[in-house]
C-alpha positions as CSV (number, residue, x, y, z in Angstrom):
1,M,8.5,-15.3,10.8
2,N,11.4,-13.4,9.1
3,T,9.7,-13.0,5.7
4,M,6.5,-11.6,4.3
5,F,4.5,-12.7,1.3
6,I,3.3,-10.1,-1.3
7,A,1.5,-10.4,-4.6
8,G,1.3,-8.0,-7.6
9,H,-1.3,-8.3,-10.3
10,A,-1.7,-7.1,-13.9
11,K,-3.9,-7.9,-16.9
12,L,-2.6,-10.3,-19.5
13,P,-2.7,-9.5,-23.2
14,S,-5.1,-11.6,-25.2
15,G,-3.7,-14.3,-27.4
16,M,-1.3,-15.7,-24.8
17,A,-1.3,-19.3,-23.6
18,A,-1.6,-18.1,-20.0
19,S,-4.6,-15.8,-20.8
20,S,-6.7,-18.8,-21.6
21,L,-6.1,-20.0,-18.0
22,F,-6.0,-16.7,-16.2
23,E,-7.2,-13.1,-17.0
24,T,-4.4,-11.6,-14.9
25,L,-0.8,-12.3,-14.3
26,T,0.3,-12.6,-10.7
27,I,3.8,-12.3,-9.4
28,T,4.3,-13.4,-5.8
29,A,7.3,-12.9,-3.7
30,E,8.6,-13.9,-0.4
31,I,10.6,-11.0,1.0
32,D,13.0,-10.7,3.9
33,N,11.4,-8.4,6.5
34,H,14.7,-6.7,7.5
35,Y,16.5,-6.2,4.2
36,G,13.7,-6.3,1.8
37,V,15.4,-8.9,-0.3
38,I,13.3,-11.2,-2.6
39,V,14.0,-14.6,-1.2
40,D,11.8,-16.5,-3.6
41,A,9.3,-15.5,-6.4
42,A,6.8,-17.1,-8.7
43,C,4.4,-16.0,-11.4
44,T,1.4,-17.3,-13.3
45,L,3.1,-17.7,-16.7
46,A,1.8,-20.8,-18.5
47,T,5.1,-22.7,-18.5
48,D,7.2,-23.8,-15.5
49,H,10.2,-22.7,-17.5
50,G,8.9,-19.1,-17.7
51,N,7.9,-19.1,-14.1
52,D,11.4,-20.4,-13.0
53,Y,13.1,-17.8,-15.2
54,I,11.2,-14.9,-13.6
55,A,12.0,-16.3,-10.2
56,R,15.7,-16.5,-10.9
57,L,15.6,-13.0,-12.4
58,L,14.0,-11.5,-9.3
59,K,15.7,-13.4,-6.5
60,G,18.3,-11.5,-4.6
61,H,17.0,-8.0,-5.3
62,S,16.4,-5.8,-2.3
63,L,13.1,-3.8,-2.7
64,R,14.6,-1.4,-0.1
65,H,16.7,-0.1,-3.0
66,G,13.7,0.5,-5.2
67,I,12.3,-1.4,-8.2
68,D,14.4,0.0,-11.1
69,K,16.9,-2.8,-11.3
70,P,14.4,-5.7,-11.3
71,L,12.3,-3.7,-13.9
72,D,15.3,-3.1,-16.1
73,D,16.2,-6.8,-15.9
74,V,12.7,-7.9,-17.0
75,K,12.8,-5.3,-19.8
76,R,16.3,-6.4,-20.9
77,F,16.1,-10.2,-20.5
78,Y,12.4,-11.3,-20.8
79,N,11.3,-11.2,-24.5
80,G,7.9,-12.8,-24.3
81,K,4.4,-11.4,-24.9
82,A,3.8,-11.0,-21.2
83,A,6.7,-8.5,-20.7
84,N,4.4,-5.5,-20.2
85,A,2.1,-7.5,-17.8
86,L,5.2,-8.7,-15.8
87,I,6.4,-5.1,-15.5
88,A,2.9,-3.9,-14.4
89,A,2.6,-6.8,-11.9
90,L,6.1,-6.1,-10.5
91,K,5.2,-2.4,-10.1
92,D,2.1,-3.4,-8.2
93,L,4.1,-5.8,-6.0
94,Y,6.5,-2.9,-5.2
95,K,3.5,-0.7,-4.4
96,Q,2.2,-3.3,-1.9
97,F,5.7,-3.5,-0.4
98,E,5.9,0.2,0.0
99,S,2.5,0.4,1.7
100,I,3.4,-2.4,4.2
101,K,6.7,-0.8,5.1
102,K,5.1,2.6,5.9
């Protein structure tokens, strides 16, 4: 297999549609083993549209270059209540990536 699967988790704020379904937000990513590029991503936002948007936002980023660019993109372009949870889940995902790559 040329890719790995990693998940990052964070607590959702109360009052969101997704928080009635899940207590945590999860971002999953399929990552190229050699280059660290996010090949595909998904998250547990309540709508398919939100999930697809986050996937498009993250695809193509190489985690070998750090997490700053994807974090900046989420901060800049995602303007929903789950922004802080997405940021925390993305940081957790990157932490998982770093521990696997050591």
